[in-house]
N, CA, C, O and CB atoms as a CASP TS submission, in Angstrom:
PFRMAT TS
TARGET T0000
AUTHOR 0000-0000-0000
METHOD Language model
MODEL 1
PARENT N/A
ATOM      1  N   UNK     1       3.895  -2.592 -25.341  1.00  0.00           N
ATOM      2  CA  UNK     1       3.682  -3.036 -23.974  1.00  0.00           C
ATOM      3  C   UNK     1       4.258  -4.439 -23.813  1.00  0.00           C
ATOM      4  O   UNK     1       3.967  -5.329 -24.612  1.00  0.00           O
ATOM      5  CB  UNK     1       2.175  -3.009 -23.609  1.00  0.00           C
ATOM      6  N   UNK     2       5.062  -4.633 -22.796  1.00  0.00           N
ATOM      7  CA  UNK     2       5.670  -5.936 -22.545  1.00  0.00           C
ATOM      8  C   UNK     2       4.696  -6.851 -21.812  1.00  0.00           C
ATOM      9  O   UNK     2       3.936  -6.409 -20.951  1.00  0.00           O
ATOM     10  CB  UNK     2       6.965  -5.779 -21.735  1.00  0.00           C
ATOM     11  N   UNK     3       4.729  -8.116 -22.162  1.00  0.00           N
ATOM     12  CA  UNK     3       3.902  -9.104 -21.491  1.00  0.00           C
ATOM     13  C   UNK     3       4.641  -9.631 -20.273  1.00  0.00           C
ATOM     14  O   UNK     3       5.831  -9.940 -20.339  1.00  0.00           O
ATOM     15  CB  UNK     3       3.529 -10.258 -22.448  1.00  0.00           C
ATOM     16  N   UNK     4       3.927  -9.729 -19.165  1.00  0.00           N
ATOM     17  CA  UNK     4       4.520 -10.249 -17.940  1.00  0.00           C
ATOM     18  C   UNK     4       3.845 -11.568 -17.606  1.00  0.00           C
ATOM     19  O   UNK     4       2.620 -11.642 -17.514  1.00  0.00           O
ATOM     20  CB  UNK     4       4.381  -9.234 -16.765  1.00  0.00           C
ATOM     21  N   UNK     5       4.643 -12.599 -17.427  1.00  0.00           N
ATOM     22  CA  UNK     5       4.129 -13.901 -17.013  1.00  0.00           C
ATOM     23  C   UNK     5       4.563 -14.151 -15.584  1.00  0.00           C
ATOM     24  O   UNK     5       5.717 -13.923 -15.223  1.00  0.00           O
ATOM     25  CB  UNK     5       4.626 -15.038 -17.956  1.00  0.00           C
ATOM     26  N   UNK     6       3.618 -14.627 -14.769  1.00  0.00           N
ATOM     27  CA  UNK     6       3.931 -14.938 -13.377  1.00  0.00           C
ATOM     28  C   UNK     6       3.572 -16.392 -13.107  1.00  0.00           C
ATOM     29  O   UNK     6       2.585 -16.911 -13.628  1.00  0.00           O
ATOM     30  CB  UNK     6       3.173 -13.988 -12.402  1.00  0.00           C
ATOM     31  N   UNK     7       4.377 -17.029 -12.293  1.00  0.00           N
ATOM     32  CA  UNK     7       4.117 -18.402 -11.899  1.00  0.00           C
ATOM     33  C   UNK     7       3.761 -18.398 -10.416  1.00  0.00           C
ATOM     34  O   UNK     7       4.514 -17.887  -9.587  1.00  0.00           O
ATOM     35  CB  UNK     7       5.349 -19.328 -12.191  1.00  0.00           C
ATOM     36  N   UNK     8       2.617 -18.969 -10.096  1.00  0.00           N
ATOM     37  CA  UNK     8       2.142 -19.001  -8.719  1.00  0.00           C
ATOM     38  C   UNK     8       2.220 -20.420  -8.179  1.00  0.00           C
ATOM     39  O   UNK     8       2.071 -21.395  -8.916  1.00  0.00           O
ATOM     40  CB  UNK     8       0.701 -18.463  -8.622  1.00  0.00           C
ATOM     41  N   UNK     9       2.457 -20.511  -6.880  1.00  0.00           N
ATOM     42  CA  UNK     9       2.537 -21.825  -6.253  1.00  0.00           C
ATOM     43  C   UNK     9       1.205 -22.262  -5.660  1.00  0.00           C
ATOM     44  O   UNK     9       1.040 -23.422  -5.282  1.00  0.00           O
ATOM     45  CB  UNK     9       3.597 -21.820  -5.178  1.00  0.00           C
ATOM     46  N   UNK    10       0.244 -21.324  -5.578  1.00  0.00           N
ATOM     47  CA  UNK    10      -1.078 -21.686  -5.057  1.00  0.00           C
ATOM     48  C   UNK    10      -2.142 -20.772  -5.653  1.00  0.00           C
ATOM     49  O   UNK    10      -1.857 -19.667  -6.115  1.00  0.00           O
ATOM     50  CB  UNK    10      -1.101 -21.603  -3.510  1.00  0.00           C
ATOM     51  N   UNK    11      -3.355 -21.258  -5.628  1.00  0.00           N
ATOM     52  CA  UNK    11      -4.486 -20.479  -6.108  1.00  0.00           C
ATOM     53  C   UNK    11      -4.674 -19.236  -5.241  1.00  0.00           C
ATOM     54  O   UNK    11      -4.973 -18.157  -5.753  1.00  0.00           O
ATOM     55  CB  UNK    11      -5.769 -21.333  -6.115  1.00  0.00           C
ATOM     56  N   UNK    12      -4.497 -19.389  -3.925  1.00  0.00           N
ATOM     57  CA  UNK    12      -4.665 -18.270  -2.998  1.00  0.00           C
ATOM     58  C   UNK    12      -3.665 -17.152  -3.286  1.00  0.00           C
ATOM     59  O   UNK    12      -4.009 -15.972  -3.215  1.00  0.00           O
ATOM     60  CB  UNK    12      -4.509 -18.750  -1.554  1.00  0.00           C
ATOM     61  N   UNK    13      -2.434 -17.524  -3.609  1.00  0.00           N
ATOM     62  CA  UNK    13      -1.405 -16.542  -3.947  1.00  0.00           C
ATOM     63  C   UNK    13      -1.792 -15.785  -5.220  1.00  0.00           C
ATOM     64  O   UNK    13      -1.617 -14.569  -5.304  1.00  0.00           O
ATOM     65  CB  UNK    13      -0.033 -17.234  -4.125  1.00  0.00           C
ATOM     66  N   UNK    14      -2.315 -16.508  -6.202  1.00  0.00           N
ATOM     67  CA  UNK    14      -2.732 -15.884  -7.451  1.00  0.00           C
ATOM     68  C   UNK    14      -3.892 -14.914  -7.204  1.00  0.00           C
ATOM     69  O   UNK    14      -3.880 -13.797  -7.720  1.00  0.00           O
ATOM     70  CB  UNK    14      -3.137 -16.958  -8.481  1.00  0.00           C
ATOM     71  N   UNK    15      -4.891 -15.330  -6.420  1.00  0.00           N
ATOM     72  CA  UNK    15      -6.035 -14.465  -6.146  1.00  0.00           C
ATOM     73  C   UNK    15      -5.618 -13.230  -5.348  1.00  0.00           C
ATOM     74  O   UNK    15      -6.144 -12.142  -5.581  1.00  0.00           O
ATOM     75  CB  UNK    15      -7.115 -15.241  -5.389  1.00  0.00           C
ATOM     76  N   UNK    16      -4.682 -13.384  -4.414  1.00  0.00           N
ATOM     77  CA  UNK    16      -4.195 -12.245  -3.635  1.00  0.00           C
ATOM     78  C   UNK    16      -3.499 -11.235  -4.549  1.00  0.00           C
ATOM     79  O   UNK    16      -3.675 -10.027  -4.386  1.00  0.00           O
ATOM     80  CB  UNK    16      -3.230 -12.718  -2.523  1.00  0.00           C
ATOM     81  N   UNK    17      -2.717 -11.719  -5.499  1.00  0.00           N
ATOM     82  CA  UNK    17      -2.039 -10.832  -6.445  1.00  0.00           C
ATOM     83  C   UNK    17      -3.053 -10.125  -7.335  1.00  0.00           C
ATOM     84  O   UNK    17      -2.918  -8.934  -7.618  1.00  0.00           O
ATOM     85  CB  UNK    17      -1.036 -11.620  -7.304  1.00  0.00           C
ATOM     86  N   UNK    18      -4.061 -10.860  -7.771  1.00  0.00           N
ATOM     87  CA  UNK    18      -5.118 -10.264  -8.593  1.00  0.00           C
ATOM     88  C   UNK    18      -5.852  -9.168  -7.816  1.00  0.00           C
ATOM     89  O   UNK    18      -6.132  -8.097  -8.353  1.00  0.00           O
ATOM     90  CB  UNK    18      -6.116 -11.348  -9.059  1.00  0.00           C
ATOM     91  N   UNK    19      -6.159  -9.448  -6.554  1.00  0.00           N
ATOM     92  CA  UNK    19      -6.835  -8.466  -5.709  1.00  0.00           C
ATOM     93  C   UNK    19      -5.978  -7.211  -5.553  1.00  0.00           C
ATOM     94  O   UNK    19      -6.487  -6.097  -5.676  1.00  0.00           O
ATOM     95  CB  UNK    19      -7.154  -9.070  -4.328  1.00  0.00           C
ATOM     96  N   UNK    20      -4.686  -7.383  -5.283  1.00  0.00           N
ATOM     97  CA  UNK    20      -3.787  -6.235  -5.155  1.00  0.00           C
ATOM     98  C   UNK    20      -3.749  -5.415  -6.448  1.00  0.00           C
ATOM     99  O   UNK    20      -3.732  -4.185  -6.413  1.00  0.00           O
ATOM    100  CB  UNK    20      -2.372  -6.707  -4.787  1.00  0.00           C
ATOM    101  N   UNK    21      -3.735  -6.111  -7.586  1.00  0.00           N
ATOM    102  CA  UNK    21      -3.713  -5.401  -8.872  1.00  0.00           C
ATOM    103  C   UNK    21      -4.950  -4.515  -9.013  1.00  0.00           C
ATOM    104  O   UNK    21      -4.834  -3.326  -9.310  1.00  0.00           O
ATOM    105  CB  UNK    21      -3.637  -6.405 -10.049  1.00  0.00           C
ATOM    106  N   UNK    22      -6.136  -5.095  -8.800  1.00  0.00           N
ATOM    107  CA  UNK    22      -7.360  -4.318  -8.999  1.00  0.00           C
ATOM    108  C   UNK    22      -7.492  -3.205  -7.973  1.00  0.00           C
ATOM    109  O   UNK    22      -8.053  -2.156  -8.290  1.00  0.00           O
ATOM    110  CB  UNK    22      -8.576  -5.223  -8.933  1.00  0.00           C
ATOM    111  N   UNK    23      -7.006  -3.392  -6.778  1.00  0.00           N
ATOM    112  CA  UNK    23      -7.038  -2.328  -5.777  1.00  0.00           C
ATOM    113  C   UNK    23      -6.096  -1.183  -6.153  1.00  0.00           C
ATOM    114  O   UNK    23      -6.299  -0.046  -5.726  1.00  0.00           O
ATOM    115  CB  UNK    23      -6.665  -2.885  -4.400  1.00  0.00           C
ATOM    116  N   UNK    24      -5.081  -1.476  -6.939  1.00  0.00           N
ATOM    117  CA  UNK    24      -4.136  -0.432  -7.349  1.00  0.00           C
ATOM    118  C   UNK    24      -4.669   0.417  -8.509  1.00  0.00           C
ATOM    119  O   UNK    24      -4.129   1.487  -8.792  1.00  0.00           O
ATOM    120  CB  UNK    24      -2.807  -1.065  -7.747  1.00  0.00           C
ATOM    121  N   UNK    25      -5.718  -0.053  -9.173  1.00  0.00           N
ATOM    122  CA  UNK    25      -6.272   0.656 -10.324  1.00  0.00           C
ATOM    123  C   UNK    25      -7.254   1.720  -9.856  1.00  0.00           C
ATOM    124  O   UNK    25      -7.905   1.533  -8.828  1.00  0.00           O
ATOM    125  CB  UNK    25      -6.963  -0.326 -11.294  1.00  0.00           C
ATOM    126  N   UNK    26      -7.383   2.844 -10.585  1.00  0.00           N
ATOM    127  CA  UNK    26      -8.356   3.873 -10.207  1.00  0.00           C
ATOM    128  C   UNK    26      -9.794   3.357 -10.378  1.00  0.00           C
ATOM    129  O   UNK    26     -10.054   2.436 -11.152  1.00  0.00           O
ATOM    130  CB  UNK    26      -8.143   5.149 -11.054  1.00  0.00           C
ATOM    131  N   UNK    27     -10.704   3.972  -9.643  1.00  0.00           N
ATOM    132  CA  UNK    27     -12.102   3.526  -9.637  1.00  0.00           C
ATOM    133  C   UNK    27     -12.686   3.501 -11.042  1.00  0.00           C
ATOM    134  O   UNK    27     -13.365   2.541 -11.407  1.00  0.00           O
ATOM    135  CB  UNK    27     -12.946   4.432  -8.742  1.00  0.00           C
ATOM    136  N   UNK    28     -12.437   4.534 -11.834  1.00  0.00           N
ATOM    137  CA  UNK    28     -13.027   4.582 -13.172  1.00  0.00           C
ATOM    138  C   UNK    28     -12.555   3.405 -14.026  1.00  0.00           C
ATOM    139  O   UNK    28     -13.317   2.893 -14.845  1.00  0.00           O
ATOM    140  CB  UNK    28     -12.677   5.907 -13.862  1.00  0.00           C
ATOM    141  N   UNK    29     -11.311   2.976 -13.842  1.00  0.00           N
ATOM    142  CA  UNK    29     -10.801   1.844 -14.617  1.00  0.00           C
ATOM    143  C   UNK    29     -11.471   0.539 -14.178  1.00  0.00           C
ATOM    144  O   UNK    29     -11.771  -0.320 -15.008  1.00  0.00           O
ATOM    145  CB  UNK    29      -9.270   1.735 -14.466  1.00  0.00           C
ATOM    146  N   UNK    30     -11.704   0.395 -12.870  1.00  0.00           N
ATOM    147  CA  UNK    30     -12.398  -0.800 -12.372  1.00  0.00           C
ATOM    148  C   UNK    30     -13.830  -0.844 -12.880  1.00  0.00           C
ATOM    149  O   UNK    30     -14.336  -1.908 -13.240  1.00  0.00           O
ATOM    150  CB  UNK    30     -12.384  -0.835 -10.835  1.00  0.00           C
ATOM    151  N   UNK    31     -14.495   0.333 -12.909  1.00  0.00           N
ATOM    152  CA  UNK    31     -15.877   0.379 -13.395  1.00  0.00           C
ATOM    153  C   UNK    31     -15.930   0.072 -14.890  1.00  0.00           C
ATOM    154  O   UNK    31     -16.866  -0.582 -15.350  1.00  0.00           O
ATOM    155  CB  UNK    31     -16.508   1.759 -13.111  1.00  0.00           C
ATOM    156  N   UNK    32     -14.951   0.530 -15.646  1.00  0.00           N
ATOM    157  CA  UNK    32     -14.881   0.199 -17.071  1.00  0.00           C
ATOM    158  C   UNK    32     -14.741  -1.312 -17.264  1.00  0.00           C
ATOM    159  O   UNK    32     -15.344  -1.883 -18.173  1.00  0.00           O
ATOM    160  CB  UNK    32     -13.699   0.936 -17.742  1.00  0.00           C
ATOM    161  N   UNK    33     -13.944  -1.958 -16.404  1.00  0.00           N
ATOM    162  CA  UNK    33     -13.773  -3.407 -16.491  1.00  0.00           C
ATOM    163  C   UNK    33     -15.076  -4.125 -16.179  1.00  0.00           C
ATOM    164  O   UNK    33     -15.396  -5.125 -16.822  1.00  0.00           O
ATOM    165  CB  UNK    33     -12.670  -3.876 -15.537  1.00  0.00           C
ATOM    166  N   UNK    34     -15.837  -3.630 -15.201  1.00  0.00           N
ATOM    167  CA  UNK    34     -17.135  -4.227 -14.873  1.00  0.00           C
ATOM    168  C   UNK    34     -18.074  -4.103 -16.064  1.00  0.00           C
ATOM    169  O   UNK    34     -18.743  -5.068 -16.433  1.00  0.00           O
ATOM    170  CB  UNK    34     -17.754  -3.552 -13.622  1.00  0.00           C
ATOM    171  N   UNK    35     -18.125  -2.935 -16.657  1.00  0.00           N
ATOM    172  CA  UNK    35     -18.984  -2.724 -17.828  1.00  0.00           C
ATOM    173  C   UNK    35     -18.586  -3.661 -18.966  1.00  0.00           C
ATOM    174  O   UNK    35     -19.451  -4.219 -19.641  1.00  0.00           O
ATOM    175  CB  UNK    35     -18.908  -1.255 -18.298  1.00  0.00           C
ATOM    176  N   UNK    36     -17.300  -3.834 -19.178  1.00  0.00           N
ATOM    177  CA  UNK    36     -16.824  -4.733 -20.229  1.00  0.00           C
ATOM    178  C   UNK    36     -17.252  -6.178 -19.951  1.00  0.00           C
ATOM    179  O   UNK    36     -17.645  -6.897 -20.869  1.00  0.00           O
ATOM    180  CB  UNK    36     -15.292  -4.648 -20.353  1.00  0.00           C
ATOM    181  N   UNK    37     -17.175  -6.603 -18.687  1.00  0.00           N
ATOM    182  CA  UNK    37     -17.595  -7.965 -18.335  1.00  0.00           C
ATOM    183  C   UNK    37     -19.100  -8.158 -18.508  1.00  0.00           C
ATOM    184  O   UNK    37     -19.550  -9.224 -18.930  1.00  0.00           O
ATOM    185  CB  UNK    37     -17.196  -8.282 -16.893  1.00  0.00           C
ATOM    186  N   UNK    38     -19.878  -7.123 -18.180  1.00  0.00           N
ATOM    187  CA  UNK    38     -21.328  -7.190 -18.375  1.00  0.00           C
ATOM    188  C   UNK    38     -21.639  -7.351 -19.855  1.00  0.00           C
ATOM    189  O   UNK    38     -22.465  -8.184 -20.228  1.00  0.00           O
ATOM    190  CB  UNK    38     -22.023  -5.927 -17.808  1.00  0.00           C
ATOM    191  N   UNK    39     -20.986  -6.562 -20.699  1.00  0.00           N
ATOM    192  CA  UNK    39     -21.215  -6.658 -22.148  1.00  0.00           C
ATOM    193  C   UNK    39     -20.813  -8.031 -22.676  1.00  0.00           C
ATOM    194  O   UNK    39     -21.507  -8.589 -23.526  1.00  0.00           O
ATOM    195  CB  UNK    39     -20.433  -5.560 -22.891  1.00  0.00           C
ATOM    196  N   UNK    40     -19.702  -8.585 -22.188  1.00  0.00           N
ATOM    197  CA  UNK    40     -19.269  -9.914 -22.623  1.00  0.00           C
ATOM    198  C   UNK    40     -20.262 -10.983 -22.188  1.00  0.00           C
ATOM    199  O   UNK    40     -20.549 -11.908 -22.949  1.00  0.00           O
ATOM    200  CB  UNK    40     -17.877 -10.234 -22.066  1.00  0.00           C
ATOM    201  N   UNK    41     -20.791 -10.868 -20.971  1.00  0.00           N
ATOM    202  CA  UNK    41     -21.774 -11.844 -20.477  1.00  0.00           C
ATOM    203  C   UNK    41     -23.044 -11.798 -21.321  1.00  0.00           C
ATOM    204  O   UNK    41     -23.598 -12.841 -21.670  1.00  0.00           O
ATOM    205  CB  UNK    41     -22.112 -11.575 -18.992  1.00  0.00           C
ATOM    206  N   UNK    42     -23.504 -10.598 -21.646  1.00  0.00           N
ATOM    207  CA  UNK    42     -24.686 -10.468 -22.500  1.00  0.00           C
ATOM    208  C   UNK    42     -24.427 -11.090 -23.869  1.00  0.00           C
ATOM    209  O   UNK    42     -25.281 -11.800 -24.400  1.00  0.00           O
ATOM    210  CB  UNK    42     -25.085  -8.986 -22.654  1.00  0.00           C
ATOM    211  N   UNK    43     -23.264 -10.829 -24.435  1.00  0.00           N
ATOM    212  CA  UNK    43     -22.922 -11.361 -25.756  1.00  0.00           C
ATOM    213  C   UNK    43     -22.882 -12.890 -25.726  1.00  0.00           C
ATOM    214  O   UNK    43     -23.342 -13.534 -26.669  1.00  0.00           O
ATOM    215  CB  UNK    43     -21.563 -10.800 -26.230  1.00  0.00           C
ATOM    216  N   UNK    44     -22.339 -13.478 -24.657  1.00  0.00           N
ATOM    217  CA  UNK    44     -22.284 -14.942 -24.550  1.00  0.00           C
ATOM    218  C   UNK    44     -23.677 -15.554 -24.512  1.00  0.00           C
ATOM    219  O   UNK    44     -23.905 -16.638 -25.050  1.00  0.00           O
ATOM    220  CB  UNK    44     -21.506 -15.353 -23.302  1.00  0.00           C
ATOM    221  N   UNK    45     -24.608 -14.850 -23.869  1.00  0.00           N
ATOM    222  CA  UNK    45     -25.989 -15.334 -23.793  1.00  0.00           C
ATOM    223  C   UNK    45     -26.789 -15.032 -25.061  1.00  0.00           C
ATOM    224  O   UNK    45     -27.902 -15.527 -25.239  1.00  0.00           O
ATOM    225  CB  UNK    45     -26.684 -14.715 -22.595  1.00  0.00           C
ATOM    226  N   UNK    46     -26.206 -14.216 -25.936  1.00  0.00           N
ATOM    227  CA  UNK    46     -26.920 -13.829 -27.147  1.00  0.00           C
ATOM    228  C   UNK    46     -27.950 -12.739 -26.897  1.00  0.00           C
ATOM    229  O   UNK    46     -28.850 -12.529 -27.711  1.00  0.00           O
ATOM    230  CB  UNK    46     -27.593 -15.028 -27.749  1.00  0.00           C
ATOM    231  N   UNK    47     -27.819 -12.054 -25.782  1.00  0.00           N
ATOM    232  CA  UNK    47     -28.745 -10.986 -25.431  1.00  0.00           C
ATOM    233  C   UNK    47     -28.229  -9.660 -25.962  1.00  0.00           C
ATOM    234  O   UNK    47     -27.042  -9.505 -26.249  1.00  0.00           O
ATOM    235  CB  UNK    47     -28.950 -10.916 -23.909  1.00  0.00           C
ATOM    236  N   UNK    48     -29.137  -8.713 -26.084  1.00  0.00           N
ATOM    237  CA  UNK    48     -28.775  -7.376 -26.536  1.00  0.00           C
ATOM    238  C   UNK    48     -28.985  -6.389 -25.399  1.00  0.00           C
ATOM    239  O   UNK    48     -30.024  -6.413 -24.740  1.00  0.00           O
ATOM    240  CB  UNK    48     -29.602  -6.965 -27.780  1.00  0.00           C
ATOM    241  N   UNK    49     -28.016  -5.532 -25.166  1.00  0.00           N
ATOM    242  CA  UNK    49     -28.159  -4.494 -24.145  1.00  0.00           C
ATOM    243  C   UNK    49     -28.896  -3.329 -24.776  1.00  0.00           C
ATOM    244  O   UNK    49     -28.446  -2.748 -25.763  1.00  0.00           O
ATOM    245  CB  UNK    49     -26.767  -4.044 -23.573  1.00  0.00           C
ATOM    246  N   UNK    50     -30.031  -3.001 -24.193  1.00  0.00           N
ATOM    247  CA  UNK    50     -30.818  -1.888 -24.725  1.00  0.00           C
ATOM    248  C   UNK    50     -30.145  -0.571 -24.342  1.00  0.00           C
ATOM    249  O   UNK    50     -29.738  -0.395 -23.193  1.00  0.00           O
ATOM    250  CB  UNK    50     -32.286  -1.934 -24.195  1.00  0.00           C
ATOM    251  N   UNK    51     -30.026   0.360 -25.301  1.00  0.00           N
ATOM    252  CA  UNK    51     -29.328   1.626 -25.017  1.00  0.00           C
ATOM    253  C   UNK    51     -29.981   2.437 -23.905  1.00  0.00           C
ATOM    254  O   UNK    51     -29.295   3.192 -23.216  1.00  0.00           O
ATOM    255  CB  UNK    51     -29.265   2.468 -26.268  1.00  0.00           C
ATOM    256  N   UNK    52     -31.296   2.297 -23.713  1.00  0.00           N
ATOM    257  CA  UNK    52     -31.975   3.087 -22.685  1.00  0.00           C
ATOM    258  C   UNK    52     -32.263   2.263 -21.433  1.00  0.00           C
ATOM    259  O   UNK    52     -33.003   2.711 -20.557  1.00  0.00           O
ATOM    260  CB  UNK    52     -33.276   3.658 -23.236  1.00  0.00           C
ATOM    261  N   UNK    53     -31.689   1.071 -21.338  1.00  0.00           N
ATOM    262  CA  UNK    53     -31.906   0.218 -20.175  1.00  0.00           C
ATOM    263  C   UNK    53     -31.079   0.664 -18.985  1.00  0.00           C
ATOM    264  O   UNK    53     -30.136   1.441 -19.133  1.00  0.00           O
ATOM    265  CB  UNK    53     -31.583  -1.220 -20.513  1.00  0.00           C
ATOM    266  N   UNK    54     -31.434   0.167 -17.789  1.00  0.00           N
ATOM    267  CA  UNK    54     -30.651   0.538 -16.603  1.00  0.00           C
ATOM    268  C   UNK    54     -29.223   0.010 -16.688  1.00  0.00           C
ATOM    269  O   UNK    54     -29.001  -1.153 -17.024  1.00  0.00           O
ATOM    270  CB  UNK    54     -31.325   0.009 -15.333  1.00  0.00           C
ATOM    271  N   UNK    55     -28.270   0.862 -16.386  1.00  0.00           N
ATOM    272  CA  UNK    55     -26.849   0.509 -16.455  1.00  0.00           C
ATOM    273  C   UNK    55     -26.107   1.212 -15.338  1.00  0.00           C
ATOM    274  O   UNK    55     -26.678   2.030 -14.615  1.00  0.00           O
ATOM    275  CB  UNK    55     -26.241   0.884 -17.834  1.00  0.00           C
ATOM    276  N   UNK    56     -24.844   0.892 -15.204  1.00  0.00           N
ATOM    277  CA  UNK    56     -24.010   1.598 -14.239  1.00  0.00           C
ATOM    278  C   UNK    56     -23.868   3.046 -14.694  1.00  0.00           C
ATOM    279  O   UNK    56     -23.543   3.313 -15.851  1.00  0.00           O
ATOM    280  CB  UNK    56     -22.611   0.915 -14.091  1.00  0.00           C
ATOM    281  N   UNK    57     -24.110   3.956 -13.795  1.00  0.00           N
ATOM    282  CA  UNK    57     -24.070   5.364 -14.143  1.00  0.00           C
ATOM    283  C   UNK    57     -22.843   6.025 -13.529  1.00  0.00           C
ATOM    284  O   UNK    57     -22.613   5.899 -12.327  1.00  0.00           O
ATOM    285  CB  UNK    57     -25.348   6.070 -13.683  1.00  0.00           C
ATOM    286  N   UNK    58     -22.073   6.710 -14.318  1.00  0.00           N
ATOM    287  CA  UNK    58     -20.849   7.353 -13.839  1.00  0.00           C
ATOM    288  C   UNK    58     -21.116   8.410 -12.756  1.00  0.00           C
ATOM    289  O   UNK    58     -20.359   8.461 -11.787  1.00  0.00           O
ATOM    290  CB  UNK    58     -20.120   7.994 -15.005  1.00  0.00           C
ATOM    291  N   UNK    59     -22.156   9.257 -12.869  1.00  0.00           N
ATOM    292  CA  UNK    59     -22.368  10.251 -11.804  1.00  0.00           C
ATOM    293  C   UNK    59     -22.556   9.596 -10.436  1.00  0.00           C
ATOM    294  O   UNK    59     -22.069  10.112  -9.430  1.00  0.00           O
ATOM    295  CB  UNK    59     -23.585  11.117 -12.128  1.00  0.00           C
ATOM    296  N   UNK    60     -23.253   8.474 -10.392  1.00  0.00           N
ATOM    297  CA  UNK    60     -23.442   7.762  -9.129  1.00  0.00           C
ATOM    298  C   UNK    60     -22.103   7.277  -8.593  1.00  0.00           C
ATOM    299  O   UNK    60     -21.826   7.386  -7.399  1.00  0.00           O
ATOM    300  CB  UNK    60     -24.408   6.576  -9.310  1.00  0.00           C
ATOM    301  N   UNK    61     -21.282   6.745  -9.479  1.00  0.00           N
ATOM    302  CA  UNK    61     -19.961   6.245  -9.073  1.00  0.00           C
ATOM    303  C   UNK    61     -19.122   7.391  -8.530  1.00  0.00           C
ATOM    304  O   UNK    61     -18.471   7.246  -7.496  1.00  0.00           O
ATOM    305  CB  UNK    61     -19.235   5.560 -10.262  1.00  0.00           C
ATOM    306  N   UNK    62     -19.131   8.522  -9.213  1.00  0.00           N
ATOM    307  CA  UNK    62     -18.339   9.661  -8.757  1.00  0.00           C
ATOM    308  C   UNK    62     -18.836  10.144  -7.395  1.00  0.00           C
ATOM    309  O   UNK    62     -18.029  10.460  -6.520  1.00  0.00           O
ATOM    310  CB  UNK    62     -18.396  10.808  -9.787  1.00  0.00           C
ATOM    311  N   UNK    63     -20.143  10.203  -7.210  1.00  0.00           N
ATOM    312  CA  UNK    63     -20.715  10.628  -5.941  1.00  0.00           C
ATOM    313  C   UNK    63     -20.343   9.622  -4.855  1.00  0.00           C
ATOM    314  O   UNK    63     -19.948  10.005  -3.754  1.00  0.00           O
ATOM    315  CB  UNK    63     -22.254  10.778  -6.049  1.00  0.00           C
ATOM    316  N   UNK    64     -20.470   8.354  -5.168  1.00  0.00           N
ATOM    317  CA  UNK    64     -20.162   7.286  -4.208  1.00  0.00           C
ATOM    318  C   UNK    64     -18.699   7.371  -3.784  1.00  0.00           C
ATOM    319  O   UNK    64     -18.389   7.258  -2.598  1.00  0.00           O
ATOM    320  CB  UNK    64     -20.467   5.891  -4.818  1.00  0.00           C
ATOM    321  N   UNK    65     -17.812   7.568  -4.735  1.00  0.00           N
ATOM    322  CA  UNK    65     -16.376   7.642  -4.435  1.00  0.00           C
ATOM    323  C   UNK    65     -16.102   8.846  -3.536  1.00  0.00           C
ATOM    324  O   UNK    65     -15.289   8.757  -2.616  1.00  0.00           O
ATOM    325  CB  UNK    65     -15.538   7.737  -5.747  1.00  0.00           C
ATOM    326  N   UNK    66     -16.763   9.954  -3.791  1.00  0.00           N
ATOM    327  CA  UNK    66     -16.566  11.140  -2.959  1.00  0.00           C
ATOM    328  C   UNK    66     -17.111  10.904  -1.558  1.00  0.00           C
ATOM    329  O   UNK    66     -16.517  11.352  -0.577  1.00  0.00           O
ATOM    330  CB  UNK    66     -17.242  12.366  -3.592  1.00  0.00           C
ATOM    331  N   UNK    67     -18.233  10.207  -1.458  1.00  0.00           N
ATOM    332  CA  UNK    67     -18.851   9.948  -0.164  1.00  0.00           C
ATOM    333  C   UNK    67     -17.946   9.054   0.694  1.00  0.00           C
ATOM    334  O   UNK    67     -17.930   9.181   1.918  1.00  0.00           O
ATOM    335  CB  UNK    67     -20.236   9.291  -0.352  1.00  0.00           C
ATOM    336  N   UNK    68     -17.199   8.157   0.056  1.00  0.00           N
ATOM    337  CA  UNK    68     -16.302   7.276   0.799  1.00  0.00           C
ATOM    338  C   UNK    68     -14.963   7.935   1.104  1.00  0.00           C
ATOM    339  O   UNK    68     -14.155   7.392   1.858  1.00  0.00           O
ATOM    340  CB  UNK    68     -16.076   5.998   0.026  1.00  0.00           C
ATOM    341  N   UNK    69     -14.731   9.094   0.522  1.00  0.00           N
ATOM    342  CA  UNK    69     -13.473   9.792   0.756  1.00  0.00           C
ATOM    343  C   UNK    69     -12.324   9.240  -0.056  1.00  0.00           C
ATOM    344  O   UNK    69     -11.165   9.434   0.308  1.00  0.00           O
ATOM    345  CB  UNK    69     -13.125   9.735   2.201  1.00  0.00           C
ATOM    346  N   UNK    70     -12.624   8.541  -1.171  1.00  0.00           N
ATOM    347  CA  UNK    70     -11.564   7.996  -2.025  1.00  0.00           C
ATOM    348  C   UNK    70     -11.350   8.852  -3.231  1.00  0.00           C
ATOM    349  O   UNK    70     -10.495   8.546  -4.062  1.00  0.00           O
ATOM    350  CB  UNK    70     -11.885   6.585  -2.454  1.00  0.00           C
TER
END
């Protein structure tokens, strides 16, 4: 995989590009990224995620995506 470097002239331009990137990704990939960020945040705090604790549930996401027509 090739690395792409971009140079931005403003913070707003960078955030707009980031937003466009995430909007171009499928819902399941965005949800995986959210889960990864949650796990990283817990690890930074030194907390442990309990396997039976409340978490993002894929069936809900799939239902939600269907309800929105996406």
